[in-house]
ChimeraX commands (.cxc) that place a marker at each C-alpha (Angstrom):
marker #1 position -54.05,82.17,13.98 radius 0.5
marker #1 position -54.94,84.03,10.81 radius 0.5
marker #1 position -56.42,81.25,8.70 radius 0.5
marker #1 position -58.07,77.88,9.08 radius 0.5
marker #1 position -57.93,74.49,7.37 radius 0.5
marker #1 position -61.06,73.37,5.56 radius 0.5
marker #1 position -62.15,69.93,4.43 radius 0.5
marker #1 position -60.45,68.06,7.28 radius 0.5
marker #1 position -62.50,65.12,8.57 radius 0.5
marker #1 position -59.85,63.14,10.50 radius 0.5
marker #1 position -57.06,64.07,12.92 radius 0.5
marker #1 position -54.25,61.65,13.76 radius 0.5
marker #1 position -52.42,62.41,16.99 radius 0.5
marker #1 position -48.92,61.28,17.80 radius 0.5
marker #1 position -48.78,60.16,21.42 radius 0.5
marker #1 position -45.38,60.74,23.01 radius 0.5
marker #1 position -44.61,64.45,23.10 radius 0.5
marker #1 position -48.03,65.52,21.77 radius 0.5
marker #1 position -50.55,64.06,24.19 radius 0.5
marker #1 position -48.21,62.92,26.97 radius 0.5
marker #1 position -44.76,64.09,28.06 radius 0.5
marker #1 position -42.99,60.73,28.04 radius 0.5
marker #1 position -39.94,61.37,25.86 radius 0.5
marker #1 position -37.72,62.53,28.77 radius 0.5
marker #1 position -38.61,59.33,30.63 radius 0.5
marker #1 position -37.64,57.14,27.67 radius 0.5
marker #1 position -34.37,59.02,27.37 radius 0.5
marker #1 position -33.74,58.58,31.10 radius 0.5
marker #1 position -34.45,54.84,30.97 radius 0.5
marker #1 position -32.21,54.35,27.93 radius 0.5
marker #1 position -29.41,56.55,29.26 radius 0.5
marker #1 position -29.36,54.84,32.65 radius 0.5
marker #1 position -29.40,51.38,31.10 radius 0.5
marker #1 position -26.55,52.18,28.72 radius 0.5
marker #1 position -24.56,53.59,31.62 radius 0.5
marker #1 position -24.54,50.15,33.27 radius 0.5
marker #1 position -22.19,48.97,30.51 radius 0.5
marker #1 position -20.08,52.11,30.47 radius 0.5
marker #1 position -21.75,53.90,27.56 radius 0.5
marker #1 position -22.75,57.55,27.92 radius 0.5
marker #1 position -25.80,58.50,25.85 radius 0.5
marker #1 position -26.05,62.25,25.36 radius 0.5
marker #1 position -29.22,64.19,24.56 radius 0.5
marker #1 position -27.78,65.00,21.14 radius 0.5
marker #1 position -27.24,61.30,20.39 radius 0.5
marker #1 position -30.69,60.41,21.70 radius 0.5
marker #1 position -32.31,63.02,19.50 radius 0.5
marker #1 position -30.51,61.82,16.38 radius 0.5
marker #1 position -30.83,58.06,16.98 radius 0.5
marker #1 position -34.41,58.01,18.28 radius 0.5
marker #1 position -36.21,61.10,17.06 radius 0.5
marker #1 position -34.73,61.38,13.57 radius 0.5
marker #1 position -33.28,58.05,12.46 radius 0.5
marker #1 position -35.35,55.74,14.71 radius 0.5
marker #1 position -32.40,53.34,14.95 radius 0.5
marker #1 position -32.19,53.22,18.75 radius 0.5
marker #1 position -28.94,53.26,20.68 radius 0.5
marker #1 position -28.05,49.63,21.22 radius 0.5
marker #1 position -25.76,49.67,18.20 radius 0.5
marker #1 position -23.40,51.63,20.48 radius 0.5
marker #1 position -23.11,48.52,22.65 radius 0.5
marker #1 position -22.70,46.34,19.56 radius 0.5
marker #1 position -19.88,48.56,18.34 radius 0.5
marker #1 position -18.10,48.01,21.67 radius 0.5
marker #1 position -18.22,44.25,21.19 radius 0.5
marker #1 position -21.17,43.31,23.37 radius 0.5
marker #1 position -22.97,40.16,22.24 radius 0.5
marker #1 position -26.53,40.08,20.94 radius 0.5
marker #1 position -27.61,38.23,24.09 radius 0.5
marker #1 position -26.25,41.05,26.26 radius 0.5
marker #1 position -27.94,43.62,24.03 radius 0.5
marker #1 position -31.23,41.74,24.40 radius 0.5
marker #1 position -30.80,41.88,28.18 radius 0.5
marker #1 position -30.10,45.63,28.00 radius 0.5
marker #1 position -33.21,46.18,25.89 radius 0.5
marker #1 position -35.35,44.23,28.35 radius 0.5
marker #1 position -33.86,46.18,31.26 radius 0.5
marker #1 position -34.53,49.50,29.53 radius 0.5
marker #1 position -38.12,48.55,28.75 radius 0.5
marker #1 position -38.74,47.48,32.34 radius 0.5
marker #1 position -37.21,50.69,33.71 radius 0.5
marker #1 position -39.29,52.78,31.32 radius 0.5
marker #1 position -42.44,50.96,32.33 radius 0.5
marker #1 position -41.66,51.60,36.00 radius 0.5
marker #1 position -41.11,55.31,35.30 radius 0.5
marker #1 position -44.44,55.50,33.48 radius 0.5
marker #1 position -46.21,54.00,36.48 radius 0.5
marker #1 position -44.92,56.64,38.87 radius 0.5
marker #1 position -44.65,59.83,36.78 radius 0.5
marker #1 position -47.49,62.20,35.83 radius 0.5
marker #1 position -47.29,62.57,32.05 radius 0.5
marker #1 position -50.46,64.28,30.78 radius 0.5
marker #1 position -49.70,67.56,29.02 radius 0.5
marker #1 position -51.72,70.55,30.23 radius 0.5
marker #1 position -54.60,71.50,27.96 radius 0.5
marker #1 position -54.66,68.29,25.92 radius 0.5
marker #1 position -57.87,66.86,27.39 radius 0.5
marker #1 position -59.77,70.10,26.83 radius 0.5
marker #1 position -58.75,70.15,23.15 radius 0.5
marker #1 position -59.70,66.51,22.60 radius 0.5
marker #1 position -63.01,67.08,24.36 radius 0.5
marker #1 position -63.85,70.02,22.09 radius 0.5
marker #1 position -62.98,68.04,18.95 radius 0.5
marker #1 position -64.66,64.75,19.83 radius 0.5
marker #1 position -67.54,63.99,17.50 radius 0.5
marker #1 position -66.49,66.68,15.03 radius 0.5
marker #1 position -63.61,64.65,13.57 radius 0.5
marker #1 position -62.58,61.03,13.30 radius 0.5
marker #1 position -59.65,60.93,15.71 radius 0.5
marker #1 position -56.92,58.34,16.16 radius 0.5
marker #1 position -53.70,58.02,18.14 radius 0.5
marker #1 position -50.83,56.81,15.94 radius 0.5
marker #1 position -47.70,55.91,17.89 radius 0.5
marker #1 position -44.47,53.95,17.56 radius 0.5
marker #1 position -44.73,52.94,21.21 radius 0.5
marker #1 position -45.28,49.34,22.25 radius 0.5
marker #1 position -48.82,48.62,23.36 radius 0.5
marker #1 position -47.62,47.70,26.86 radius 0.5
marker #1 position -45.98,51.10,27.33 radius 0.5
marker #1 position -48.96,52.90,25.79 radius 0.5
marker #1 position -51.40,51.16,28.13 radius 0.5
marker #1 position -49.22,51.87,31.17 radius 0.5
marker #1 position -48.99,55.54,30.20 radius 0.5
marker #1 position -52.73,55.95,29.84 radius 0.5
marker #1 position -53.59,54.23,33.10 radius 0.5
marker #1 position -52.97,57.72,34.50 radius 0.5
marker #1 position -54.94,59.68,31.87 radius 0.5
marker #1 position -58.48,59.79,30.52 radius 0.5
marker #1 position -57.42,60.76,27.01 radius 0.5
marker #1 position -58.21,57.57,25.13 radius 0.5
marker #1 position -61.95,58.03,25.65 radius 0.5
marker #1 position -61.92,60.84,23.10 radius 0.5
marker #1 position -60.42,58.94,20.16 radius 0.5
marker #1 position -61.97,56.47,17.73 radius 0.5
marker #1 position -58.95,54.19,17.33 radius 0.5
marker #1 position -55.43,53.59,18.60 radius 0.5
marker #1 position -52.53,52.21,16.54 radius 0.5
marker #1 position -49.32,51.10,18.28 radius 0.5
marker #1 position -46.09,49.54,16.98 radius 0.5
marker #1 position -47.70,46.09,16.97 radius 0.5
marker #1 position -50.14,47.27,14.28 radius 0.5
marker #1 position -47.55,47.75,11.51 radius 0.5
marker #1 position -44.38,46.03,10.36 radius 0.5
marker #1 position -42.27,49.23,10.34 radius 0.5
marker #1 position -42.64,52.41,12.36 radius 0.5
marker #1 position -41.99,56.12,11.84 radius 0.5
marker #1 position -40.29,57.65,9.84 radius 0.5
marker #1 position -41.75,55.03,7.49 radius 0.5
marker #1 position -45.23,56.09,6.31 radius 0.5
marker #1 position -46.78,52.72,7.28 radius 0.5
marker #1 position -48.34,53.97,10.55 radius 0.5
marker #1 position -50.13,56.84,8.85 radius 0.5
marker #1 position -51.12,54.77,5.84 radius 0.5
marker #1 position -52.77,52.39,8.33 radius 0.5
marker #1 position -54.48,55.36,10.00 radius 0.5
marker #1 position -55.88,56.60,6.69 radius 0.5
marker #1 position -57.36,53.18,6.01 radius 0.5
marker #1 position -58.75,52.90,9.54 radius 0.5
marker #1 position -60.35,56.36,9.37 radius 0.5
marker #1 position -62.21,55.76,6.12 radius 0.5
marker #1 position -61.17,59.22,4.92 radius 0.5
marker #1 position -59.16,60.37,1.92 radius 0.5
marker #1 position -55.57,61.58,2.55 radius 0.5
marker #1 position -56.50,65.18,1.76 radius 0.5
marker #1 position -59.15,64.99,4.49 radius 0.5
marker #1 position -56.64,64.02,7.19 radius 0.5
marker #1 position -54.38,66.09,9.44 radius 0.5
marker #1 position -51.48,64.79,11.51 radius 0.5
marker #1 position -50.27,66.36,14.76 radius 0.5
marker #1 position -46.63,65.55,15.56 radius 0.5
marker #1 position -43.76,66.81,17.67 radius 0.5
marker #1 position -40.74,65.17,16.03 radius 0.5
marker #1 position -38.88,65.24,12.76 radius 0.5
marker #1 position -39.33,61.51,12.18 radius 0.5
marker #1 position -43.07,61.85,12.74 radius 0.5
marker #1 position -43.26,64.70,10.24 radius 0.5
marker #1 position -41.35,62.61,7.70 radius 0.5
marker #1 position -43.75,59.70,8.20 radius 0.5
marker #1 position -46.78,61.93,7.71 radius 0.5
marker #1 position -45.51,63.67,4.60 radius 0.5
marker #1 position -44.42,60.37,3.07 radius 0.5
marker #1 position -47.99,59.19,3.55 radius 0.5
marker #1 position -49.21,62.26,1.66 radius 0.5
marker #1 position -50.72,63.99,4.69 radius 0.5
marker #1 position -50.69,67.54,5.98 radius 0.5
marker #1 position -48.84,67.71,9.29 radius 0.5
marker #1 position -48.65,70.37,11.97 radius 0.5
marker #1 position -45.82,70.14,14.48 radius 0.5
marker #1 position -45.74,71.18,18.13 radius 0.5
marker #1 position -42.05,70.97,19.15 radius 0.5
marker #1 position -41.43,69.98,22.75 radius 0.5
marker #1 position -38.39,69.33,24.94 radius 0.5
marker #1 position -35.95,67.16,23.00 radius 0.5
marker #1 position -37.63,67.67,19.62 radius 0.5
marker #1 position -37.24,71.45,19.40 radius 0.5
marker #1 position -34.01,71.14,17.39 radius 0.5
marker #1 position -35.77,69.37,14.50 radius 0.5
marker #1 position -36.08,70.46,10.88 radius 0.5
marker #1 position -39.77,71.21,10.42 radius 0.5
marker #1 position -39.69,73.08,7.12 radius 0.5
marker #1 position -41.96,70.45,5.54 radius 0.5
marker #1 position -44.70,71.01,8.14 radius 0.5
marker #1 position -47.95,72.69,7.18 radius 0.5
marker #1 position -47.57,74.79,10.32 radius 0.5
marker #1 position -45.36,74.83,13.41 radius 0.5
marker #1 position -47.51,75.56,16.46 radius 0.5
marker #1 position -46.70,76.72,19.96 radius 0.5
marker #1 position -49.49,74.94,21.82 radius 0.5
marker #1 position -51.99,72.15,21.26 radius 0.5
marker #1 position -54.90,74.58,21.64 radius 0.5
marker #1 position -53.89,76.03,18.27 radius 0.5
marker #1 position -54.90,72.76,16.58 radius 0.5
marker #1 position -58.59,73.26,17.33 radius 0.5
marker #1 position -58.29,76.93,16.34 radius 0.5
marker #1 position -56.75,75.90,13.01 radius 0.5
marker #1 position -59.67,73.58,12.34 radius 0.5
marker #1 position -62.41,75.95,13.54 radius 0.5
marker link #1:1,2 radius 0.2
marker link #1:2,3 radius 0.2
marker link #1:3,4 radius 0.2
marker link #1:4,5 radius 0.2
marker link #1:5,6 radius 0.2
marker link #1:6,7 radius 0.2
marker link #1:7,8 radius 0.2
marker link #1:8,9 radius 0.2
marker link #1:9,10 radius 0.2
marker link #1:10,11 radius 0.2
marker link #1:11,12 radius 0.2
marker link #1:12,13 radius 0.2
marker link #1:13,14 radius 0.2
marker link #1:14,15 radius 0.2
marker link #1:15,16 radius 0.2
marker link #1:16,17 radius 0.2
marker link #1:17,18 radius 0.2
marker link #1:18,19 radius 0.2
marker link #1:19,20 radius 0.2
marker link #1:20,21 radius 0.2
marker link #1:21,22 radius 0.2
marker link #1:22,23 radius 0.2
marker link #1:23,24 radius 0.2
marker link #1:24,25 radius 0.2
marker link #1:25,26 radius 0.2
marker link #1:26,27 radius 0.2
marker link #1:27,28 radius 0.2
marker link #1:28,29 radius 0.2
marker link #1:29,30 radius 0.2
marker link #1:30,31 radius 0.2
marker link #1:31,32 radius 0.2
marker link #1:32,33 radius 0.2
marker link #1:33,34 radius 0.2
marker link #1:34,35 radius 0.2
marker link #1:35,36 radius 0.2
marker link #1:36,37 radius 0.2
marker link #1:37,38 radius 0.2
marker link #1:38,39 radius 0.2
marker link #1:39,40 radius 0.2
marker link #1:40,41 radius 0.2
marker link #1:41,42 radius 0.2
marker link #1:42,43 radius 0.2
marker link #1:43,44 radius 0.2
marker link #1:44,45 radius 0.2
marker link #1:45,46 radius 0.2
marker link #1:46,47 radius 0.2
marker link #1:47,48 radius 0.2
marker link #1:48,49 radius 0.2
marker link #1:49,50 radius 0.2
marker link #1:50,51 radius 0.2
marker link #1:51,52 radius 0.2
marker link #1:52,53 radius 0.2
marker link #1:53,54 radius 0.2
marker link #1:54,55 radius 0.2
marker link #1:55,56 radius 0.2
marker link #1:56,57 radius 0.2
marker link #1:57,58 radius 0.2
marker link #1:58,59 radius 0.2
marker link #1:59,60 radius 0.2
marker link #1:60,61 radius 0.2
marker link #1:61,62 radius 0.2
marker link #1:62,63 radius 0.2
marker link #1:63,64 radius 0.2
marker link #1:64,65 radius 0.2
marker link #1:65,66 radius 0.2
marker link #1:66,67 radius 0.2
marker link #1:67,68 radius 0.2
marker link #1:68,69 radius 0.2
marker link #1:69,70 radius 0.2
marker link #1:70,71 radius 0.2
marker link #1:71,72 radius 0.2
marker link #1:72,73 radius 0.2
marker link #1:73,74 radius 0.2
marker link #1:74,75 radius 0.2
marker link #1:75,76 radius 0.2
marker link #1:76,77 radius 0.2
marker link #1:77,78 radius 0.2
marker link #1:78,79 radius 0.2
marker link #1:79,80 radius 0.2
marker link #1:80,81 radius 0.2
marker link #1:81,82 radius 0.2
marker link #1:82,83 radius 0.2
marker link #1:83,84 radius 0.2
marker link #1:84,85 radius 0.2
marker link #1:85,86 radius 0.2
marker link #1:86,87 radius 0.2
marker link #1:87,88 radius 0.2
marker link #1:88,89 radius 0.2
marker link #1:89,90 radius 0.2
marker link #1:90,91 radius 0.2
marker link #1:91,92 radius 0.2
marker link #1:92,93 radius 0.2
marker link #1:93,94 radius 0.2
marker link #1:94,95 radius 0.2
marker link #1:95,96 radius 0.2
marker link #1:96,97 radius 0.2
marker link #1:97,98 radius 0.2
marker link #1:98,99 radius 0.2
marker link #1:99,100 radius 0.2
marker link #1:100,101 radius 0.2
marker link #1:101,102 radius 0.2
marker link #1:102,103 radius 0.2
marker link #1:103,104 radius 0.2
marker link #1:104,105 radius 0.2
marker link #1:105,106 radius 0.2
marker link #1:106,107 radius 0.2
marker link #1:107,108 radius 0.2
marker link #1:108,109 radius 0.2
marker link #1:109,110 radius 0.2
marker link #1:110,111 radius 0.2
marker link #1:111,112 radius 0.2
marker link #1:112,113 radius 0.2
marker link #1:113,114 radius 0.2
marker link #1:114,115 radius 0.2
marker link #1:115,116 radius 0.2
marker link #1:116,117 radius 0.2
marker link #1:117,118 radius 0.2
marker link #1:118,119 radius 0.2
marker link #1:119,120 radius 0.2
marker link #1:120,121 radius 0.2
marker link #1:121,122 radius 0.2
marker link #1:122,123 radius 0.2
marker link #1:123,124 radius 0.2
marker link #1:124,125 radius 0.2
marker link #1:125,126 radius 0.2
marker link #1:126,127 radius 0.2
marker link #1:127,128 radius 0.2
marker link #1:128,129 radius 0.2
marker link #1:129,130 radius 0.2
marker link #1:130,131 radius 0.2
marker link #1:131,132 radius 0.2
marker link #1:132,133 radius 0.2
marker link #1:133,134 radius 0.2
marker link #1:134,135 radius 0.2
marker link #1:135,136 radius 0.2
marker link #1:136,137 radius 0.2
marker link #1:137,138 radius 0.2
marker link #1:138,139 radius 0.2
marker link #1:139,140 radius 0.2
marker link #1:140,141 radius 0.2
marker link #1:141,142 radius 0.2
marker link #1:142,143 radius 0.2
marker link #1:143,144 radius 0.2
marker link #1:144,145 radius 0.2
marker link #1:145,146 radius 0.2
marker link #1:146,147 radius 0.2
marker link #1:147,148 radius 0.2
marker link #1:148,149 radius 0.2
marker link #1:149,150 radius 0.2
marker link #1:150,151 radius 0.2
marker link #1:151,152 radius 0.2
marker link #1:152,153 radius 0.2
marker link #1:153,154 radius 0.2
marker link #1:154,155 radius 0.2
marker link #1:155,156 radius 0.2
marker link #1:156,157 radius 0.2
marker link #1:157,158 radius 0.2
marker link #1:158,159 radius 0.2
marker link #1:159,160 radius 0.2
marker link #1:160,161 radius 0.2
marker link #1:161,162 radius 0.2
marker link #1:162,163 radius 0.2
marker link #1:163,164 radius 0.2
marker link #1:164,165 radius 0.2
marker link #1:165,166 radius 0.2
marker link #1:166,167 radius 0.2
marker link #1:167,168 radius 0.2
marker link #1:168,169 radius 0.2
marker link #1:169,170 radius 0.2
marker link #1:170,171 radius 0.2
marker link #1:171,172 radius 0.2
marker link #1:172,173 radius 0.2
marker link #1:173,174 radius 0.2
marker link #1:174,175 radius 0.2
marker link #1:175,176 radius 0.2
marker link #1:176,177 radius 0.2
marker link #1:177,178 radius 0.2
marker link #1:178,179 radius 0.2
marker link #1:179,180 radius 0.2
marker link #1:180,181 radius 0.2
marker link #1:181,182 radius 0.2
marker link #1:182,183 radius 0.2
marker link #1:183,184 radius 0.2
marker link #1:184,185 radius 0.2
marker link #1:185,186 radius 0.2
marker link #1:186,187 radius 0.2
marker link #1:187,188 radius 0.2
marker link #1:188,189 radius 0.2
marker link #1:189,190 radius 0.2
marker link #1:190,191 radius 0.2
marker link #1:191,192 radius 0.2
marker link #1:192,193 radius 0.2
marker link #1:193,194 radius 0.2
marker link #1:194,195 radius 0.2
marker link #1:195,196 radius 0.2
marker link #1:196,197 radius 0.2
marker link #1:197,198 radius 0.2
marker link #1:198,199 radius 0.2
marker link #1:199,200 radius 0.2
marker link #1:200,201 radius 0.2
marker link #1:201,202 radius 0.2
marker link #1:202,203 radius 0.2
marker link #1:203,204 radius 0.2
marker link #1:204,205 radius 0.2
marker link #1:205,206 radius 0.2
marker link #1:206,207 radius 0.2
marker link #1:207,208 radius 0.2
marker link #1:208,209 radius 0.2
marker link #1:209,210 radius 0.2
marker link #1:210,211 radius 0.2
marker link #1:211,212 radius 0.2
marker link #1:212,213 radius 0.2
marker link #1:213,214 radius 0.2
marker link #1:214,215 radius 0.2
marker link #1:215,216 radius 0.2
marker link #1:216,217 radius 0.2
view
């Protein structure tokens, strides 16, 4: 790292893919649920529908003529399967806790996620990461989620800082779009399914979460 960011007072962390490695589990739960009605969901489709457009995949069932009541049942089944996977799978990403520990008290820190609160709470039953942040915003805290800027606009307000004093840490294209639409600098740490994203609008593309604290040193 050859330079550092100055004037940053708040850091907003995405959750899935940045702090915890849950994206493959959500893909697995969605793929397996769709397969029960004869629909194959590829990684390429998942990336586009979930990590870029944020439109989900149940429109594939709708296009095949399945009723809204069946789609609701599929969604409930997917959510239940995902919750079960979260209960049994280790998800903490190596090095994350050490970074949060070093930064605690030096910055206002919040987790800003599109996940449901139930899934977020289940995920972090197996981690100690939430003790390091000042606030948590989940999908229930805003009317629209990423790539809309609403989550990060809410985070700015919650932090009490000006937009130019805030930094976002994301792993996906839709998260980057949300951050930039909110007028925030965003660094991206691509991981697993998100590596194929277009991150040209990012302030910096990083290889590892430890580089975030180095950037802010």
